[in-house]
C-alpha positions in Angstrom: 0.0 0.0 0.0 1.4 3.3 -1.0 0.0 6.8 -0.7 1.0 9.5 -3.3 -1.0 12.7 -2.7 -4.7 11.7 -3.1 -3.9 8.4 -5.0 -3.7 5.2 -3.0 -1.9 2.2 -4.7 -2.5 -1.3 -3.6 -1.5 -4.8 -4.8 -4.1 -7.2 -6.3 -2.5 -10.1 -4.5 -3.5 -9.0 -1.0 -4.3 -11.7 1.5 -7.5 -11.7 3.6 -5.7 -10.3 6.6 -4.2 -7.5 4.4 -7.6 -6.7 3.0 -9.0 -6.3 6.5 -6.1 -4.1 7.5 -6.7 -2.1 4.3 -10.4 -1.6 5.1 -9.6 -0.4 8.6 -7.1 2.0 7.2 -9.1 3.4 4.3 -12.7 3.8 5.8 -11.8 6.8 8.0 -9.7 8.4 5.2 -12.0 7.8 2.3 -13.0 11.5 1.9 -9.3 12.4 1.2 -8.7 9.8 -1.5 -9.6 10.5 -5.1 -8.2 7.3 -6.7 -7.3 3.8 -5.8 -4.8 2.2 -8.2 -4.5 -1.6 -8.2 -1.2 -3.0 -9.3 -1.6 -6.4 -10.9 1.8 -7.9 -10.1 0.5 -11.0 -8.4 -2.6 -13.2 -8.8 -5.9 -12.1 -7.2 -5.9 -14.2 -4.0 -9.3 -13.2 -2.6 -12.6 -12.0 -4.0 -13.0 -9.9 -0.8 -10.8 -7.3 -2.5 -13.4 -6.9 -5.3 -16.2 -6.7 -2.8 -14.4 -4.1 -0.7 -13.5 -2.0 -3.8 -17.1 -2.1 -5.0 -18.3 -1.1 -1.5 -15.9 1.8 -1.4 -17.1 2.9 -4.9 -20.8 2.8 -3.8 -19.9 4.7 -0.6 -18.1 7.4 -2.6 -19.3 7.5 -6.2 -16.7 9.9 -7.4 -13.9 7.6 -6.3 -11.9 6.5 -9.3 -11.0 2.7 -9.3 -9.8 1.9 -12.8 -9.3 -1.8 -11.8 -13.0 -2.2 -11.3 -13.8 -0.5 -14.6 -11.8 -3.2 -16.5 -14.3 -5.8 -15.3 -11.7 -8.6 -15.8 -8.3 -9.7 -14.7 -5.9 -12.3 -16.1 -4.6 -14.9 -13.7 -1.9 -17.5 -14.5 -3.7 -20.0 -12.2 -7.3 -19.3 -13.2 -7.2 -17.7 -16.6 -9.4 -14.6 -17.1 -11.7 -13.7 -14.3 -14.7 -11.5 -15.1 -17.0 -9.6 -12.8 -20.1 -7.5 -13.0 -20.4 -4.3 -11.0 -23.9 -3.0 -10.2 -24.2 0.8 -9.8 
């Protein structure tokens, strides 16, 4: 997790424990963040990350999360993973 101004960068391969820590960190600071960038260096380990990012987007609709807008990610273990985001 890296903060650069109003952009927060996280890794897609976060474990469940890291996702819970991320949620505890970001919820009180959400109003100060304009964008969450997801770096896809590792495989997506947990669908909880998608759920959390979707929840944050619903909470703050002007929050930019380009990773969610892609609606798919490629994984060496699972192939292409698609998701649907309901607005």
